[in-house]
VOPAGU-2260 file (C-alpha; in pm, 1 decimal, decimal comma):
REM VOPAGU-2260
SITE   aa  ch    i         X         Y         Z
SITE  UNK   A    0   -1534,4    7401,9    2164,0
SITE  UNK   A    1   -1911,7    7368,4    2135,2
SITE  UNK   A    2   -2167,7    7363,2    2414,1
SITE  UNK   A    3   -2400,7    7064,6    2384,1
SITE  UNK   A    4   -2731,5    7012,3    2563,6
SITE  UNK   A    5   -2779,4    6642,8    2644,0
SITE  UNK   A    6   -3127,9    6560,9    2770,0
SITE  UNK   A    7   -3174,7    6269,4    3007,4
SITE  UNK   A    8   -2803,7    6301,7    3082,3
SITE  UNK   A    9   -2809,4    6070,2    3384,1
SITE  UNK   A   10   -2922,5    5770,6    3176,0
SITE  UNK   A   11   -2714,6    5461,5    3101,1
SITE  UNK   A   12   -2642,5    5553,5    2737,7
SITE  UNK   A   13   -2639,9    5927,9    2800,8
SITE  UNK   A   14   -2360,1    5910,7    3059,3
SITE  UNK   A   15   -2136,7    5747,3    2798,9
SITE  UNK   A   16   -2229,1    6021,8    2551,7
SITE  UNK   A   17   -2155,2    6294,8    2806,8
SITE  UNK   A   18   -1818,3    6138,5    2887,3
SITE  UNK   A   19   -1714,4    6128,6    2522,2
SITE  UNK   A   20   -1828,3    6485,3    2466,7
SITE  UNK   A   21   -1624,5    6603,5    2765,1
SITE  UNK   A   22   -1320,3    6405,0    2656,3
SITE  UNK   A   23   -1352,1    6564,0    2311,8
SITE  UNK   A   24   -1332,4    6908,6    2470,5
SITE  UNK   A   25   -1698,5    7009,5    2454,6
SITE  UNK   A   26   -1893,0    7185,6    2727,4
SITE  UNK   A   27   -2198,7    6982,5    2828,0
SITE  UNK   A   28   -2525,2    7100,7    2973,2
SITE  UNK   A   29   -2701,1    6789,7    3098,8
SITE  UNK   A   30   -3071,8    6783,1    3175,2
SITE  UNK   A   31   -3181,6    6570,7    3469,7
SITE  UNK   A   32   -3504,5    6514,6    3659,8
SITE  UNK   A   33   -3380,5    6591,5    4009,1
SITE  UNK   A   34   -3084,5    6718,4    4215,1
SITE  UNK   A   35   -3004,6    6357,5    4306,3
SITE  UNK   A   36   -2971,4    6269,5    3936,9
SITE  UNK   A   37   -2748,5    6572,8    3885,2
SITE  UNK   A   38   -2519,8    6463,5    4166,5
SITE  UNK   A   39   -2503,6    6107,9    4028,7
SITE  UNK   A   40   -2407,8    6243,2    3686,6
SITE  UNK   A   41   -2135,0    6467,3    3826,8
SITE  UNK   A   42   -1998,3    6184,5    4039,6
SITE  UNK   A   43   -1978,3    5951,7    3740,3
SITE  UNK   A   44   -1799,7    6212,1    3529,9
SITE  UNK   A   45   -1563,4    6300,2    3815,4
SITE  UNK   A   46   -1465,7    5933,4    3838,6
SITE  UNK   A   47   -1397,5    5893,3    3466,5
SITE  UNK   A   48   -1297,6    6243,0    3351,8
SITE  UNK   A   49   -1184,2    6438,3    3660,9
SITE  UNK   A   50   -1007,5    6706,3    3456,4
SITE  UNK   A   51   -1315,9    6771,2    3241,3
SITE  UNK   A   52   -1599,7    6776,5    3494,5
SITE  UNK   A   53   -1567,2    7155,1    3527,3
SITE  UNK   A   54   -1710,8    7174,4    3174,0
SITE  UNK   A   55   -2032,5    7004,1    3287,6
SITE  UNK   A   56   -2335,3    7183,1    3425,4
SITE  UNK   A   57   -2689,3    7058,2    3480,0
SITE  UNK   A   58   -3046,9    7180,6    3448,1
SITE  UNK   A   59   -3372,1    7018,5    3558,0
SITE  UNK   A   60   -3624,1    6935,4    3286,2
SITE  UNK   A   61   -3939,9    6727,6    3272,5
SITE  UNK   A   62   -4045,0    6560,1    2948,0
SITE  UNK   A   63   -4408,9    6643,3    3019,4
SITE  UNK   A   64   -4369,5    7011,2    3117,2
SITE  UNK   A   65   -4264,0    7320,1    2924,5
SITE  UNK   A   66   -4079,4    7481,7    3212,4
SITE  UNK   A   67   -3709,3    7536,1    3150,0
SITE  UNK   A   68   -3675,7    7393,5    2799,6
SITE  UNK   A   69   -3628,3    7723,5    2618,8
SITE  UNK   A   70   -3377,2    7844,2    2877,1
SITE  UNK   A   71   -3186,8    7514,3    2868,4
SITE  UNK   A   72   -3138,8    7551,7    2492,4
SITE  UNK   A   73   -3010,3    7909,6    2510,7
SITE  UNK   A   74   -2652,4    7942,4    2395,1
SITE  UNK   A   75   -2596,9    7579,2    2298,3
SITE  UNK   A   76   -2468,0    7465,0    1960,7
SITE  UNK   A   77   -2656,9    7136,9    1943,3
SITE  UNK   A   78   -2912,3    6930,8    2131,7
SITE  UNK   A   79   -2870,4    6557,1    2185,1
SITE  UNK   A   80   -3210,6    6436,4    2297,3
SITE  UNK   A   81   -3161,3    6101,5    2468,5
SITE  UNK   A   82   -3435,1    6124,2    2731,8
SITE  UNK   A   83   -3712,7    5865,6    2699,4
SITE  UNK   A   84   -3855,6    5610,9    2944,7
SITE  UNK   A   85   -3739,7    5246,3    2908,3
SITE  UNK   A   86   -3911,2    5008,8    3153,9
SITE  UNK   A   87   -3835,8    4642,6    3221,4
SITE  UNK   A   88   -4207,4    4562,6    3237,8
SITE  UNK   A   89   -4460,8    4713,5    3000,9
SITE  UNK   A   90   -4704,0    4942,2    3188,4
SITE  UNK   A   91   -5074,9    4873,8    3219,8
SITE  UNK   A   92   -5140,2    5217,3    3074,6
SITE  UNK   A   93   -4943,9    5254,2    2750,0
SITE  UNK   A   94   -4970,7    5631,7    2771,1
SITE  UNK   A   95   -4741,1    5623,4    3073,8
SITE  UNK   A   96   -4463,4    5556,1    2820,9
SITE  UNK   A   97   -4600,4    5709,7    2504,6
SITE  UNK   A   98   -4694,1    6054,6    2636,8
SITE  UNK   A   99   -4357,0    6151,9    2790,0
SITE  UNK   A  100   -4163,2    6008,5    2494,5
SITE  UNK   A  101   -4364,7    6199,4    2234,9
SITE  UNK   A  102   -4396,0    6518,2    2438,9
SITE  UNK   A  103   -4024,9    6515,8    2518,9
SITE  UNK   A  104   -3935,8    6477,9    2152,9
SITE  UNK   A  105   -4156,2    6769,3    2058,1
SITE  UNK   A  106   -4022,0    6986,5    2339,7
SITE  UNK   A  107   -3662,8    6919,2    2235,7
SITE  UNK   A  108   -3728,7    7024,3    1875,9
SITE  UNK   A  109   -3939,2    7323,1    1986,7
SITE  UNK   A  110   -3666,6    7437,8    2224,0
SITE  UNK   A  111   -3411,1    7414,4    1944,9
SITE  UNK   A  112   -3632,2    7616,4    1712,2
SITE  UNK   A  113   -3705,7    7887,2    1969,6
SITE  UNK   A  114   -3342,3    7918,5    2077,2
SITE  UNK   A  115   -3206,6    7913,4    1721,4
SITE  UNK   A  116   -3020,5    7584,8    1767,5
SITE  UNK   A  117   -2967,7    7437,4    1423,6
SITE  UNK   A  118   -2851,1    7084,3    1509,9
SITE  UNK   A  119   -3053,0    6813,8    1685,5
SITE  UNK   A  120   -2961,7    6448,2    1728,2
SITE  UNK   A  121   -3233,3    6227,8    1870,4
SITE  UNK   A  122   -3175,2    5888,0    2029,9
SITE  UNK   A  123   -3443,7    5661,0    1889,9
SITE  UNK   A  124   -3433,4    5280,0    1867,3
SITE  UNK   A  125   -3462,5    4986,5    1630,9
SITE  UNK   A  126   -3796,6    4947,4    1808,5
SITE  UNK   A  127   -3909,4    5232,7    1582,5
SITE  UNK   A  128   -3790,6    5044,1    1273,3
SITE  UNK   A  129   -3871,0    4673,8    1280,3
SITE  UNK   A  130   -4180,2    4602,7    1489,9
SITE  UNK   A  131   -4492,7    4461,5    1333,1
SITE  UNK   A  132   -4364,4    4482,9     974,6
SITE  UNK   A  133   -4149,3    4284,3     734,3
SITE  UNK   A  134   -3916,8    4450,6     481,7
SITE  UNK   A  135   -4050,6    4371,2     136,6
SITE  UNK   A  136   -3805,4    4159,3     -61,8
SITE  UNK   A  137   -3521,3    4235,9     181,4
SITE  UNK   A  138   -3349,6    4034,6     452,2
SITE  UNK   A  139   -3253,8    4343,2     653,6
SITE  UNK   A  140   -3457,3    4623,0     802,5
SITE  UNK   A  141   -3325,9    4965,7     711,9
SITE  UNK   A  142   -3398,7    5335,7     749,2
SITE  UNK   A  143   -3694,5    5313,7     511,6
SITE  UNK   A  144   -3882,9    5093,8     756,7
SITE  UNK   A  145   -4109,9    5214,0    1035,7
SITE  UNK   A  146   -4269,9    5002,3    1303,5
SITE  UNK   A  147   -4643,0    4947,7    1265,7
SITE  UNK   A  148   -4784,0    5059,4    1599,8
SITE  UNK   A  149   -5125,2    4914,3    1514,2
SITE  UNK   A  150   -4993,0    4560,4    1460,4
SITE  UNK   A  151   -5081,7    4291,4    1716,1
SITE  UNK   A  152   -4820,4    4244,2    1987,7
SITE  UNK   A  153   -4636,3    4572,6    1935,5
SITE  UNK   A  154   -4540,7    4691,2    2283,9
SITE  UNK   A  155   -4601,6    5026,5    2445,7
SITE  UNK   A  156   -4225,4    5083,6    2441,8
SITE  UNK   A  157   -4198,6    5026,2    2065,5
SITE  UNK   A  158   -4499,5    5249,3    2011,8
SITE  UNK   A  159   -4345,6    5522,6    2226,2
SITE  UNK   A  160   -4016,1    5517,7    2035,7
SITE  UNK   A  161   -4189,1    5510,7    1697,2
SITE  UNK   A  162   -4427,9    5796,8    1770,5
SITE  UNK   A  163   -4156,4    6002,9    1941,1
SITE  UNK   A  164   -3922,6    5973,7    1643,3
SITE  UNK   A  165   -4201,6    6046,1    1396,1
SITE  UNK   A  166   -4297,2    6352,4    1599,7
SITE  UNK   A  167   -3944,6    6490,6    1565,9
SITE  UNK   A  168   -3928,5    6434,2    1190,3
SITE  UNK   A  169   -4277,1    6579,7    1141,6
SITE  UNK   A  170   -4193,4    6892,3    1341,8
SITE  UNK   A  171   -3874,3    6951,2    1145,5
SITE  UNK   A  172   -4065,5    6909,5     820,8
SITE  UNK   A  173   -4361,1    7132,2     905,1
SITE  UNK   A  174   -4251,9    7372,7    1181,1
SITE  UNK   A  175   -3872,8    7388,3    1197,1
SITE  UNK   A  176   -3725,0    7334,0     849,4
SITE  UNK   A  177   -3394,9    7498,7     947,1
SITE  UNK   A  178   -3313,6    7231,7    1203,8
SITE  UNK   A  179   -3067,6    6967,4    1087,4
SITE  UNK   A  180   -3200,0    6646,7    1242,5
SITE  UNK   A  181   -3034,7    6305,1    1268,5
SITE  UNK   A  182   -3169,0    6006,3    1459,5
SITE  UNK   A  183   -2958,1    5728,0    1609,3
SITE  UNK   A  184   -3144,5    5396,9    1628,8
SITE  UNK   A  185   -2962,9    5157,2    1862,8
SITE  UNK   A  186   -3031,4    4790,6    1905,5
SITE  UNK   A  187   -3041,7    4626,0    2248,5
SITE  UNK   A  188   -2765,1    4811,4    2430,5
SITE  UNK   A  189   -2507,1    4624,2    2638,0
SITE  UNK   A  190   -2173,1    4703,8    2800,7
SITE  UNK   A  191   -2043,1    4821,1    3135,8
SITE  UNK   A  192   -2213,5    5129,1    3282,3
SITE  UNK   A  193   -2017,1    5422,1    3420,5
SITE  UNK   A  194   -2174,2    5392,1    3764,5
SITE  UNK   A  195   -2425,3    5183,2    3954,8
SITE  UNK   A  196   -2720,9    5286,3    3738,3
SITE  UNK   A  197   -2746,3    4997,3    3493,4
SITE  UNK   A  198   -3071,8    5095,3    3331,3
SITE  UNK   A  199   -3303,6    4826,0    3201,1
SITE  UNK   A  200   -3098,7    4637,8    2943,0
SITE  UNK   A  201   -2840,3    4490,6    3182,4
SITE  UNK   A  202   -3121,6    4330,9    3382,6
SITE  UNK   A  203   -3131,3    4062,9    3111,7
SITE  UNK   A  204   -2762,4    3979,0    3162,6
SITE  UNK   A  205   -2809,2    3984,3    3539,1
SITE  UNK   A  206   -3095,9    3736,6    3510,6
SITE  UNK   A  207   -2892,4    3504,1    3289,8
SITE  UNK   A  208   -2586,2    3528,9    3512,3
SITE  UNK   A  209   -2787,0    3440,0    3821,1
SITE  UNK   A  210   -2931,6    3136,0    3644,2
SITE  UNK   A  211   -3280,2    3231,0    3753,4
SITE  UNK   A  212   -3452,0    3046,2    3469,0
SITE  UNK   A  213   -3412,3    2668,7    3419,2
SITE  UNK   A  214   -3477,5    2718,7    3047,4
SITE  UNK   A  215   -3464,2    3023,3    2823,5
SITE  UNK   A  216   -3726,3    3166,9    2589,3
SITE  UNK   A  217   -3677,0    3153,2    2214,2
SITE  UNK   A  218   -3605,3    3523,4    2217,8
SITE  UNK   A  219   -3322,4    3735,4    2087,8
SITE  UNK   A  220   -3214,7    4086,8    2002,8
SITE  UNK   A  221   -2999,2    4276,7    1759,3
SITE  UNK   A  222   -2743,8    4396,3    2015,0
SITE  UNK   A  223   -2494,7    4680,8    2028,5
SITE  UNK   A  224   -2226,0    4805,2    2264,0
SITE  UNK   A  225   -2302,8    5120,2    2461,9
SITE  UNK   A  226   -1965,5    5267,4    2365,5
SITE  UNK   A  227   -2044,9    5231,0    1996,4
SITE  UNK   A  228   -2374,9    5412,2    2039,7
SITE  UNK   A  229   -2207,0    5693,6    2232,2
SITE  UNK   A  230   -1947,1    5722,2    1956,2
SITE  UNK   A  231   -2221,4    5738,5    1692,8
SITE  UNK   A  232   -2369,0    6043,5    1865,2
SITE  UNK   A  233   -2030,0    6212,8    1887,9
SITE  UNK   A  234   -1939,6    6152,8    1523,9
SITE  UNK   A  235   -2285,7    6249,9    1399,9
SITE  UNK   A  236   -2239,7    6594,9    1553,6
SITE  UNK   A  237   -1972,0    6683,4    1300,3
SITE  UNK   A  238   -2097,4    6471,7    1014,4
SITE  UNK   A  239   -2274,4    6694,2     762,8
SITE  UNK   A  240   -2365,2    6386,7     562,1
SITE  UNK   A  241   -2569,8    6249,5     849,6
SITE  UNK   A  242   -2828,7    6529,6     839,1
SITE  UNK   A  243   -3170,4    6390,5     754,6
SITE  UNK   A  244   -3056,4    6033,1     822,3
SITE  UNK   A  245   -3183,7    5756,5    1047,7
SITE  UNK   A  246   -2867,4    5569,1    1148,7
SITE  UNK   A  247   -2911,9    5217,3    1282,4
SITE  UNK   A  248   -2653,5    5081,9    1523,7
SITE  UNK   A  249   -2622,0    4709,4    1594,1
SITE  UNK   A  250   -2332,3    4468,3    1621,1
SITE  UNK   A  251   -2524,5    4150,1    1549,9
SITE  UNK   A  252   -2815,7    3935,6    1659,9
SITE  UNK   A  253   -2797,7    3705,2    1960,7
SITE  UNK   A  254   -3055,0    3460,3    2091,4
SITE  UNK   A  255   -3085,1    3433,8    2469,5
SITE  UNK   A  256   -2941,5    3084,1    2443,9
SITE  UNK   A  257   -2636,2    3224,2    2262,8
SITE  UNK   A  258   -2589,0    3486,1    2534,9
SITE  UNK   A  259   -2614,5    3212,1    2796,1
SITE  UNK   A  260   -2359,8    2994,5    2616,4
SITE  UNK   A  261   -2115,1    3286,5    2606,2
SITE  UNK   A  262   -2165,3    3344,8    2978,8
SITE  UNK   A  263   -2136,8    2974,8    3064,5
SITE  UNK   A  264   -1792,1    2964,6    2900,4
SITE  UNK   A  265   -1680,6    3289,5    3064,5
SITE  UNK   A  266   -1808,8    3185,1    3409,8
SITE  UNK   A  267   -1755,6    2806,5    3425,4
SITE  UNK   A  268   -1807,0    2802,7    3802,9
SITE  UNK   A  269   -2165,6    2918,3    3766,1
SITE  UNK   A  270   -2465,8    2711,4    3669,2
SITE  UNK   A  271   -2602,1    2906,2    3375,9
SITE  UNK   A  272   -2883,2    2721,5    3194,3
SITE  UNK   A  273   -2856,7    2720,5    2815,3
SITE  UNK   A  274   -3156,3    2504,5    2724,3
SITE  UNK   A  275   -3436,4    2657,7    2521,6
SITE  UNK   A  276   -3791,2    2648,0    2655,0
SITE  UNK   A  277   -4087,0    2555,4    2432,6
SITE  UNK   A  278   -4286,8    2859,4    2331,1
SITE  UNK   A  279   -4601,8    2714,2    2486,1
SITE  UNK   A  280   -4431,4    2704,1    2825,1
SITE  UNK   A  281   -4331,6    3071,2    2803,3
SITE  UNK   A  282   -4683,7    3168,1    2702,0
SITE  UNK   A  283   -4822,5    2980,5    3001,3
SITE  UNK   A  284   -4579,5    3146,4    3244,2
SITE  UNK   A  285   -4668,5    3480,2    3091,1
SITE  UNK   A  286   -5022,6    3442,1    3215,4
SITE  UNK   A  287   -4890,8    3492,0    3569,4
SITE  UNK   A  288   -4563,1    3684,4    3527,0
SITE  UNK   A  289   -4590,6    4032,3    3369,2
SITE  UNK   A  290   -4217,6    4041,0    3290,4
SITE  UNK   A  291   -4247,2    3719,2    3088,8
SITE  UNK   A  292   -4578,8    3829,4    2936,8
SITE  UNK   A  293   -4411,1    4131,3    2779,3
SITE  UNK   A  294   -4171,6    3913,2    2574,2
SITE  UNK   A  295   -4430,4    3670,5    2435,5
SITE  UNK   A  296   -4492,4    3869,1    2111,7
SITE  UNK   A  297   -4121,2    3846,4    2023,6
SITE  UNK   A  298   -4084,5    3468,9    2057,6
SITE  UNK   A  299   -3899,8    3317,8    1762,9
SITE  UNK   A  300   -3856,8    3648,4    1578,9
SITE  UNK   A  301   -3513,9    3720,4    1437,2
SITE  UNK   A  302   -3479,8    4077,0    1312,1
SITE  UNK   A  303   -3157,4    4199,0    1158,8
SITE  UNK   A  304   -3076,3    4550,2    1046,4
SITE  UNK   A  305   -2871,1    4732,0     784,8
SITE  UNK   A  306   -2589,5    4922,4     955,7
SITE  UNK   A  307   -2401,8    5010,9     636,2
SITE  UNK   A  308   -2510,8    5379,0     642,1
SITE  UNK   A  309   -2376,0    5420,9     995,9
SITE  UNK   A  310   -2051,5    5247,4     903,1
SITE  UNK   A  311   -2009,5    5452,3     585,1
SITE  UNK   A  312   -2118,1    5794,6     711,7
SITE  UNK   A  313   -1959,0    5772,0    1056,5
SITE  UNK   A  314   -1663,7    5545,5     982,5
SITE  UNK   A  315   -1759,9    5328,8    1276,4
SITE  UNK   A  316   -1708,0    4956,1    1329,4
SITE  UNK   A  317   -1936,2    4776,1    1571,6
SITE  UNK   A  318   -1806,1    4561,2    1854,2
SITE  UNK   A  319   -1895,1    4191,6    1864,1
SITE  UNK   A  320   -2195,9    4179,2    2098,0
SITE  UNK   A  321   -2057,8    3864,3    2261,3
SITE  UNK   A  322   -1777,7    4076,6    2402,6
SITE  UNK   A  323   -2034,3    4325,6    2531,0
SITE  UNK   A  324   -2226,9    4043,0    2699,4
SITE  UNK   A  325   -1912,0    3931,6    2882,6
SITE  UNK   A  326   -1815,0    4287,4    2976,9
SITE  UNK   A  327   -2164,1    4350,1    3116,0
SITE  UNK   A  328   -2152,8    4029,7    3316,5
SITE  UNK   A  329   -1805,2    4093,5    3457,1
SITE  UNK   A  330   -1912,8    4438,5    3570,1
SITE  UNK   A  331   -2223,7    4296,0    3738,4
SITE  UNK   A  332   -2017,5    4024,3    3907,0
SITE  UNK   A  333   -1748,5    4266,7    4021,6
SITE  UNK   A  334   -2014,8    4492,9    4170,1
SITE  UNK   A  335   -2180,1    4202,0    4351,9
SITE  UNK   A  336   -2493,5    4252,0    4146,4
SITE  UNK   A  337   -2502,6    3895,4    4015,9
């Protein structure tokens, strides 16, 4: 079987990818930022795939430094570049997100080129597709669309994902034409993690489950299950027809109020508010709360995306995001996290 380098292998999505690669018989070289991250990754794989963990090894890489990238790519058959920062609160300095995302993307492609690795799959986001623009004459955003990083209200995170993905495509076009690149563009990712590292996205479910907010903002996301995104990466590896494609993965759009209603039915003993707050109230709270401030630009915006290429090229069906909401919440509750 193939040897696959997975960057950012200790991340929430990446652990699911690593598990599926191991279960499919691949050898995995996972890049991490520290020995502690390496140990967490090995522990998670040992818990879920004890017979396959011997096919996992780790290397330490930094998105902002050249050291180790070329060596990490030696002898691998493909690179799955998942590493990119994803904060709950937007940073004061946008470059704190943008620089490592863009530099990491370039280093992954450069390492592939220098090591003669012909296949690269990059984990991007719908944040690189549908921010600050409207699809002309279409109801759905698709692979032709790119976020406008100069538009008012576009976050540092969306800018980082857009510029990082563009950097990869530009490098393949101008410097590494032999590399077969595919990008996977997930929506808001939900579903049970493989260990205690929930990442950023489950913080939303935790907040809803705890009933921290008396009313909810008029905010929503095109959501997707973490298992579906992991499966997209696995299937894209062997899918010749996916080369040169941006594949969007979402299972459907949910407003916060819809998520809350799902949780209220699943957890009837909890007081989970489902009322919607006026936009003006959220804007006022955002003046004092940086977490709330970061969501203000998205109030009232419903963005939906064309997943037909992913369905057709990968033969994948996406899970109902309501089920992913419940699964996330049950995991959080079982772990005493909410």
